[in-house]
LOLUMVO-824931 format. One line per field, with one value per atom (N, C-alpha, C): atom name; chain; x, y, z; residue in one letter; residue number from 0. Coordinates in nm, 2 decimals, decimal comma. Example, Ala and Ser with C-alpha at 12.3 -4.5 7.8 and 13.67 -1.06 7.14 Angstrom:
<sites>
a [N | CA | C | N | CA | C] $
c [A | A | A | A | A | A] $
X [1,32 | 1,23 | 1,32 | 1,28 | 1,37 | 1,29] $
Y [-0,57 | -0,45 | -0,33 | -0,22 | -0,11 | 0,00] $
Z [0,78 | 0,78 | 0,78 | 0,71 | 0,71 | 0,79] $
r [A | A | A | S | S | S] $
k [0 | 0 | 0 | 1 | 1 | 1] $
</sites>
This chain:
<sites>
a [N | CA | C | N | CA | C | N | CA | C | N | CA | C | N | CA | C | N | CA | C | N | CA | C | N | CA | C | N | CA | C | N | CA | C | N | CA | C | N | CA | C | N | CA | C | N | CA | C | N | CA | C | N | CA | C | N | CA | C | N | CA | C | N | CA | C | N | CA | C | N | CA | C | N | CA | C | N | CA | C | N | CA | C | N | CA | C | N | CA | C | N | CA | C | N | CA | C | N | CA | C | N | CA | C | N | CA | C | N | CA | C | N | CA | C | N | CA | C | N | CA | C | N | CA | C | N | CA | C | N | CA | C | N | CA | C | N | CA | C | N | CA | C | N | CA | C | N | CA | C | N | CA | C | N | CA | C | N | CA | C | N | CA | C | N | CA | C | N | CA | C | N | CA | C | N | CA | C | N | CA | C | N | CA | C | N | CA | C | N | CA | C | N | CA | C | N | CA | C | N | CA | C | N | CA | C | N | CA | C | N | CA | C | N | CA | C | N | CA | C | N | CA | C | N | CA | C | N | CA | C | N | CA | C | N | CA | C | N | CA | C | N | CA | C | N | CA | C | N | CA | C | N | CA | C | N | CA | C | N | CA | C | N | CA | C | N | CA | C | N | CA | C | N | CA | C | N | CA | C | N | CA | C | N | CA | C | N | CA | C | N | CA | C | N | CA | C | N | CA | C | N | CA | C | N | CA | C | N | CA | C | N | CA | C | N | CA | C | N | CA | C | N | CA | C | N | CA | C | N | CA | C | N | CA | C | N | CA | C | N | CA | C | N | CA | C | N | CA | C | N | CA | C] $
c [A | A | A | A | A | A | A | A | A | A | A | A | A | A | A | A | A | A | A | A | A | A | A | A | A | A | A | A | A | A | A | A | A | A | A | A | A | A | A | A | A | A | A | A | A | A | A | A | A | A | A | A | A | A | A | A | A | A | A | A | A | A | A | A | A | A | A | A | A | A | A | A | A | A | A | A | A | A | A | A | A | A | A | A | A | A | A | A | A | A | A | A | A | A | A | A | A | A | A | A | A | A | A | A | A | A | A | A | A | A | A | A | A | A | A | A | A | A | A | A | A | A | A | A | A | A | A | A | A | A | A | A | A | A | A | A | A | A | A | A | A | A | A | A | A | A | A | A | A | A | A | A | A | A | A | A | A | A | A | A | A | A | A | A | A | A | A | A | A | A | A | A | A | A | A | A | A | A | A | A | A | A | A | A | A | A | A | A | A | A | A | A | A | A | A | A | A | A | A | A | A | A | A | A | A | A | A | A | A | A | A | A | A | A | A | A | A | A | A | A | A | A | A | A | A | A | A | A | A | A | A | A | A | A | A | A | A | A | A | A | A | A | A | A | A | A | A | A | A | A | A | A | A | A | A | A | A | A | A | A | A | A | A | A | A | A | A | A | A | A | A | A | A | A | A | A | A | A | A | A | A | A | A | A | A | A | A | A | A | A | A | A | A | A | A | A | A | A | A | A | A | A | A] $
X [3,66 | 3,59 | 3,49 | 3,38 | 3,28 | 3,33 | 3,26 | 3,29 | 3,28 | 3,19 | 3,17 | 3,26 | 3,36 | 3,45 | 3,41 | 3,29 | 3,25 | 3,28 | 3,31 | 3,35 | 3,22 | 3,24 | 3,13 | 3,07 | 3,14 | 3,08 | 2,95 | 2,95 | 2,83 | 2,71 | 2,74 | 2,63 | 2,58 | 2,66 | 2,62 | 2,56 | 2,56 | 2,51 | 2,61 | 2,74 | 2,85 | 2,87 | 2,86 | 2,89 | 2,79 | 2,66 | 2,56 | 2,58 | 2,63 | 2,66 | 2,77 | 2,88 | 3,00 | 2,97 | 2,91 | 2,90 | 2,76 | 2,67 | 2,54 | 2,45 | 2,49 | 2,41 | 2,41 | 2,31 | 2,30 | 2,39 | 2,44 | 2,52 | 2,61 | 2,72 | 2,81 | 2,76 | 2,80 | 2,77 | 2,90 | 2,92 | 3,05 | 3,01 | 3,08 | 3,05 | 3,17 | 3,14 | 3,24 | 3,21 | 3,31 | 3,28 | 3,38 | 3,34 | 3,43 | 3,43 | 3,53 | 3,54 | 3,57 | 3,56 | 3,60 | 3,57 | 3,62 | 3,61 | 3,48 | 3,41 | 3,28 | 3,17 | 3,05 | 2,94 | 2,92 | 2,93 | 2,91 | 3,01 | 3,14 | 3,24 | 3,21 | 3,18 | 3,15 | 3,04 | 2,93 | 2,81 | 2,84 | 2,91 | 2,95 | 3,03 | 3,13 | 3,21 | 3,12 | 3,03 | 2,94 | 2,86 | 2,80 | 2,71 | 2,79 | 2,91 | 3,00 | 3,04 | 3,08 | 3,11 | 2,99 | 2,87 | 2,75 | 2,72 | 2,73 | 2,70 | 2,79 | 2,92 | 3,02 | 2,99 | 2,95 | 2,92 | 2,79 | 2,69 | 2,57 | 2,60 | 2,69 | 2,73 | 2,80 | 2,89 | 2,97 | 2,87 | 2,78 | 2,69 | 2,60 | 2,56 | 2,48 | 2,57 | 2,69 | 2,78 | 2,80 | 2,80 | 2,83 | 2,69 | 2,58 | 2,45 | 2,43 | 2,47 | 2,46 | 2,38 | 2,28 | 2,21 | 2,15 | 2,12 | 2,05 | 2,15 | 2,28 | 2,38 | 2,39 | 2,31 | 2,32 | 2,30 | 2,22 | 2,19 | 2,31 | 2,41 | 2,54 | 2,62 | 2,61 | 2,70 | 2,62 | 2,70 | 2,65 | 2,75 | 2,71 | 2,80 | 2,76 | 2,85 | 2,83 | 2,93 | 2,90 | 3,00 | 3,02 | 3,14 | 3,17 | 3,25 | 3,22 | 3,30 | 3,42 | 3,54 | 3,66 | 3,66 | 3,62 | 3,62 | 3,52 | 3,42 | 3,31 | 3,30 | 3,40 | 3,38 | 3,35 | 3,41 | 3,39 | 3,25 | 3,19 | 3,05 | 2,94 | 2,98 | 2,89 | 2,83 | 2,70 | 2,64 | 2,66 | 2,78 | 2,81 | 2,72 | 2,69 | 2,63 | 2,47 | 2,42 | 2,28 | 2,21 | 2,29 | 2,23 | 2,20 | 2,09 | 2,05 | 2,14 | 2,25 | 2,35 | 2,41 | 2,37 | 2,42 | 2,32 | 2,38 | 2,29 | 2,33 | 2,23 | 2,26 | 2,27 | 2,34 | 2,35 | 2,22 | 2,20 | 2,08 | 1,97 | 1,99 | 1,89 | 1,91 | 1,80 | 1,81 | 1,77 | 1,74 | 1,69 | 1,80 | 1,85 | 1,95 | 1,90 | 1,98 | 1,94 | 2,05 | 2,02 | 2,12 | 2,20 | 2,32 | 2,41 | 2,35 | 2,31 | 2,24 | 2,10 | 2,00 | 1,87 | 1,83 | 1,75 | 1,70 | 1,63 | 1,65 | 1,59 | 1,46] $
Y [2,04 | 1,92 | 1,93 | 1,86 | 1,86 | 1,74 | 1,73 | 1,63 | 1,48 | 1,46 | 1,33 | 1,30 | 1,39 | 1,36 | 1,42 | 1,49 | 1,55 | 1,69 | 1,75 | 1,89 | 1,98 | 2,10 | 2,19 | 2,23 | 2,22 | 2,26 | 2,17 | 2,05 | 1,97 | 2,01 | 2,08 | 2,13 | 2,26 | 2,34 | 2,48 | 2,48 | 2,38 | 2,38 | 2,40 | 2,43 | 2,46 | 2,34 | 2,22 | 2,10 | 2,10 | 2,12 | 2,12 | 2,23 | 2,35 | 2,45 | 2,42 | 2,36 | 2,33 | 2,21 | 2,10 | 1,98 | 1,96 | 2,05 | 2,04 | 1,92 | 1,86 | 1,75 | 1,77 | 1,73 | 1,75 | 1,66 | 1,55 | 1,46 | 1,38 | 1,33 | 1,24 | 1,10 | 1,03 | 0,89 | 0,81 | 0,71 | 0,64 | 0,50 | 0,47 | 0,35 | 0,26 | 0,13 | 0,03 | -0,08 | -0,12 | -0,22 | -0,34 | -0,46 | -0,57 | -0,65 | -0,72 | -0,80 | -0,95 | -1,03 | -1,17 | -1,25 | -1,37 | -1,45 | -1,52 | -1,55 | -1,61 | -1,52 | -1,54 | -1,46 | -1,49 | -1,61 | -1,64 | -1,57 | -1,57 | -1,50 | -1,35 | -1,29 | -1,14 | -1,11 | -1,18 | -1,15 | -1,18 | -1,28 | -1,30 | -1,19 | -1,14 | -1,02 | -0,90 | -0,88 | -0,76 | -0,77 | -0,88 | -0,90 | -0,88 | -0,94 | -0,93 | -0,78 | -0,71 | -0,56 | -0,49 | -0,51 | -0,45 | -0,48 | -0,61 | -0,65 | -0,59 | -0,58 | -0,52 | -0,38 | -0,31 | -0,17 | -0,15 | -0,23 | -0,22 | -0,24 | -0,34 | -0,37 | -0,25 | -0,19 | -0,08 | 0,04 | 0,07 | 0,17 | 0,15 | 0,03 | -0,01 | 0,02 | -0,03 | -0,01 | 0,14 | 0,22 | 0,37 | 0,44 | 0,37 | 0,43 | 0,53 | 0,49 | 0,58 | 0,50 | 0,42 | 0,35 | 0,43 | 0,56 | 0,65 | 0,69 | 0,66 | 0,69 | 0,58 | 0,47 | 0,36 | 0,40 | 0,50 | 0,55 | 0,61 | 0,65 | 0,71 | 0,61 | 0,48 | 0,37 | 0,29 | 0,25 | 0,16 | 0,06 | -0,06 | -0,17 | -0,24 | -0,28 | -0,35 | -0,45 | -0,54 | -0,64 | -0,63 | -0,64 | -0,63 | -0,74 | -0,78 | -0,89 | -0,82 | -0,85 | -0,78 | -0,78 | -0,88 | -0,89 | -0,80 | -0,76 | -0,67 | -0,54 | -0,50 | -0,37 | -0,25 | -0,25 | -0,13 | -0,13 | -0,24 | -0,25 | -0,24 | -0,24 | -0,24 | -0,10 | -0,09 | 0,05 | 0,09 | 0,14 | 0,17 | 0,29 | 0,38 | 0,50 | 0,50 | 0,44 | 0,44 | 0,30 | 0,20 | 0,06 | 0,03 | -0,04 | -0,08 | -0,19 | -0,16 | -0,27 | -0,24 | -0,13 | -0,09 | -0,12 | -0,16 | -0,20 | -0,12 | -0,07 | -0,01 | -0,12 | -0,09 | -0,19 | -0,25 | -0,38 | -0,44 | -0,45 | -0,39 | -0,39 | -0,51 | -0,56 | -0,67 | -0,62 | -0,49 | -0,43 | -0,34 | -0,37 | -0,28 | -0,15 | -0,05 | 0,09 | 0,14 | 0,25 | 0,32 | 0,41 | 0,43 | 0,54 | 0,67 | 0,70 | 0,82 | 0,79 | 0,80 | 0,77 | 0,86 | 0,81 | 0,89 | 1,02 | 1,13 | 1,26 | 1,28] $
Z [1,46 | 1,48 | 1,60 | 1,59 | 1,70 | 1,79 | 1,90 | 2,00 | 1,94 | 1,85 | 1,79 | 1,67 | 1,64 | 1,53 | 1,40 | 1,39 | 1,27 | 1,27 | 1,16 | 1,15 | 1,17 | 1,21 | 1,24 | 1,11 | 0,99 | 0,86 | 0,83 | 0,88 | 0,85 | 0,94 | 1,05 | 1,13 | 1,09 | 1,02 | 0,98 | 0,84 | 0,77 | 0,63 | 0,53 | 0,57 | 0,47 | 0,38 | 0,44 | 0,36 | 0,24 | 0,27 | 0,17 | 0,07 | 0,11 | 0,01 | -0,08 | -0,02 | -0,10 | -0,19 | -0,15 | -0,23 | -0,29 | -0,26 | -0,32 | -0,28 | -0,16 | -0,11 | 0,05 | 0,11 | 0,26 | 0,34 | 0,29 | 0,37 | 0,28 | 0,34 | 0,27 | 0,26 | 0,16 | 0,15 | 0,14 | 0,22 | 0,23 | 0,16 | 0,05 | -0,03 | -0,02 | 0,01 | 0,01 | -0,09 | -0,17 | -0,27 | -0,24 | -0,26 | -0,25 | -0,38 | -0,40 | -0,53 | -0,49 | -0,58 | -0,56 | -0,69 | -0,69 | -0,81 | -0,83 | -0,71 | -0,72 | -0,67 | -0,72 | -0,66 | -0,51 | -0,47 | -0,33 | -0,24 | -0,28 | -0,20 | -0,20 | -0,31 | -0,32 | -0,23 | -0,23 | -0,15 | 0,00 | 0,03 | 0,17 | 0,22 | 0,15 | 0,19 | 0,21 | 0,11 | 0,12 | 0,25 | 0,27 | 0,39 | 0,51 | 0,52 | 0,64 | 0,67 | 0,56 | 0,59 | 0,63 | 0,58 | 0,62 | 0,76 | 0,80 | 0,93 | 1,03 | 1,00 | 1,09 | 1,11 | 1,01 | 1,02 | 1,11 | 1,08 | 1,16 | 1,31 | 1,34 | 1,48 | 1,54 | 1,47 | 1,52 | 1,55 | 1,46 | 1,47 | 1,60 | 1,62 | 1,74 | 1,87 | 1,86 | 1,98 | 2,01 | 1,91 | 1,93 | 1,95 | 1,95 | 1,96 | 1,84 | 1,72 | 1,60 | 1,49 | 1,53 | 1,43 | 1,32 | 1,35 | 1,26 | 1,15 | 1,16 | 1,06 | 0,95 | 0,96 | 0,87 | 0,73 | 0,70 | 0,57 | 0,50 | 0,58 | 0,53 | 0,45 | 0,49 | 0,44 | 0,33 | 0,23 | 0,12 | 0,09 | 0,06 | 0,03 | -0,09 | -0,18 | -0,30 | -0,33 | -0,42 | -0,46 | -0,61 | -0,65 | -0,80 | -0,85 | -0,97 | -1,04 | -1,11 | -1,08 | -1,13 | -1,29 | -1,35 | -1,50 | -1,57 | -1,49 | -1,56 | -1,49 | -1,41 | -1,33 | -1,42 | -1,54 | -1,62 | -1,69 | -1,69 | -1,75 | -1,64 | -1,52 | -1,41 | -1,39 | -1,38 | -1,35 | -1,21 | -1,17 | -1,04 | -0,98 | -1,06 | -1,01 | -1,02 | -1,13 | -1,14 | -1,14 | -1,11 | -1,09 | -0,95 | -0,93 | -0,79 | -0,75 | -0,69 | -0,65 | -0,52 | -0,45 | -0,32 | -0,21 | -0,09 | 0,02 | 0,14 | 0,22 | 0,34 | 0,45 | 0,56 | 0,66 | 0,71 | 0,71 | 0,76 | 0,65 | 0,53 | 0,43 | 0,33 | 0,28 | 0,18 | 0,04 | 0,04 | -0,09 | -0,14 | -0,27 | -0,33 | -0,37 | -0,37 | -0,41 | -0,51 | -0,58 | -0,66 | -0,58 | -0,62 | -0,56 | -0,58 | -0,71 | -0,74 | -0,80 | -0,72 | -0,77 | -0,88 | -0,97 | -1,09 | -1,03 | -1,10 | -1,05 | -1,12] $
r [M | M | M | C | C | C | G | G | G | D | D | D | G | G | G | W | W | W | S | S | S | S | S | S | S | S | S | S | S | S | L | L | L | T | T | T | G | G | G | A | A | A | Y | Y | Y | S | S | S | Q | Q | Q | I | I | I | F | F | F | G | G | G | T | T | T | P | P | P | A | A | A | V | V | V | T | T | T | I | I | I | V | V | V | Y | Y | Y | A | A | A | T | T | T | T | T | T | G | G | G | T | T | T | T | T | T | P | P | P | E | E | E | Y | Y | Y | R | R | R | E | E | E | A | A | A | R | R | R | R | R | R | R | R | R | A | A | A | M | M | M | S | S | S | A | A | A | W | W | W | T | T | T | K | K | K | E | E | E | V | V | V | L | L | L | Q | Q | Q | E | E | E | L | L | L | D | D | D | K | K | K | E | E | E | N | N | N | W | W | W | A | A | A | S | S | S | V | V | V | F | F | F | L | L | L | F | F | F | G | G | G | S | S | S | L | L | L | E | E | E | P | P | P | D | D | D | T | T | T | I | I | I | Y | Y | Y | E | E | E | T | T | T | P | P | P | L | L | L | F | F | F | D | D | D | G | G | G | A | A | A | M | M | M | W | W | W | Y | Y | Y | Q | Q | Q | P | P | P | G | G | G | S | S | S | K | K | K | T | T | T | P | P | P | I | I | I | S | S | S | L | L | L | F | F | F | P | P | P | P | P | P | S | S | S] $
k [0 | 0 | 0 | 1 | 1 | 1 | 2 | 2 | 2 | 3 | 3 | 3 | 4 | 4 | 4 | 5 | 5 | 5 | 6 | 6 | 6 | 7 | 7 | 7 | 8 | 8 | 8 | 9 | 9 | 9 | 10 | 10 | 10 | 11 | 11 | 11 | 12 | 12 | 12 | 13 | 13 | 13 | 14 | 14 | 14 | 15 | 15 | 15 | 16 | 16 | 16 | 17 | 17 | 17 | 18 | 18 | 18 | 19 | 19 | 19 | 20 | 20 | 20 | 21 | 21 | 21 | 22 | 22 | 22 | 23 | 23 | 23 | 24 | 24 | 24 | 25 | 25 | 25 | 26 | 26 | 26 | 27 | 27 | 27 | 28 | 28 | 28 | 29 | 29 | 29 | 30 | 30 | 30 | 31 | 31 | 31 | 32 | 32 | 32 | 33 | 33 | 33 | 34 | 34 | 34 | 35 | 35 | 35 | 36 | 36 | 36 | 37 | 37 | 37 | 38 | 38 | 38 | 39 | 39 | 39 | 40 | 40 | 40 | 41 | 41 | 41 | 42 | 42 | 42 | 43 | 43 | 43 | 44 | 44 | 44 | 45 | 45 | 45 | 46 | 46 | 46 | 47 | 47 | 47 | 48 | 48 | 48 | 49 | 49 | 49 | 50 | 50 | 50 | 51 | 51 | 51 | 52 | 52 | 52 | 53 | 53 | 53 | 54 | 54 | 54 | 55 | 55 | 55 | 56 | 56 | 56 | 57 | 57 | 57 | 58 | 58 | 58 | 59 | 59 | 59 | 60 | 60 | 60 | 61 | 61 | 61 | 62 | 62 | 62 | 63 | 63 | 63 | 64 | 64 | 64 | 65 | 65 | 65 | 66 | 66 | 66 | 67 | 67 | 67 | 68 | 68 | 68 | 69 | 69 | 69 | 70 | 70 | 70 | 71 | 71 | 71 | 72 | 72 | 72 | 73 | 73 | 73 | 74 | 74 | 74 | 75 | 75 | 75 | 76 | 76 | 76 | 77 | 77 | 77 | 78 | 78 | 78 | 79 | 79 | 79 | 80 | 80 | 80 | 81 | 81 | 81 | 82 | 82 | 82 | 83 | 83 | 83 | 84 | 84 | 84 | 85 | 85 | 85 | 86 | 86 | 86 | 87 | 87 | 87 | 88 | 88 | 88 | 89 | 89 | 89 | 90 | 90 | 90 | 91 | 91 | 91 | 92 | 92 | 92 | 93 | 93 | 93 | 94 | 94 | 94 | 95 | 95 | 95 | 96 | 96 | 96 | 97 | 97 | 97 | 98 | 98 | 98 | 99 | 99 | 99 | 100 | 100 | 100] $
</sites>
């Protein structure tokens, strides 16, 4: 591990070689019975993450985190991977987990 808690494999390029992507993406999803509750939870988790990143002076890591809200009854029909439903901390624009190539 490096001093900041990340393994040296991410610094040497080994992560990219093993997983075929230059960096990890950490995705958090919340559920709830009402759209208002789901969105409030998503916004709160995003805001908390943004605050912690600011406290740690790691704002440039915001792109690593994505937040989304899911309706429990339609979770299997939700386009989790290719739908623009994920938000980075502080962003109001949803993006896809895997953008079209």
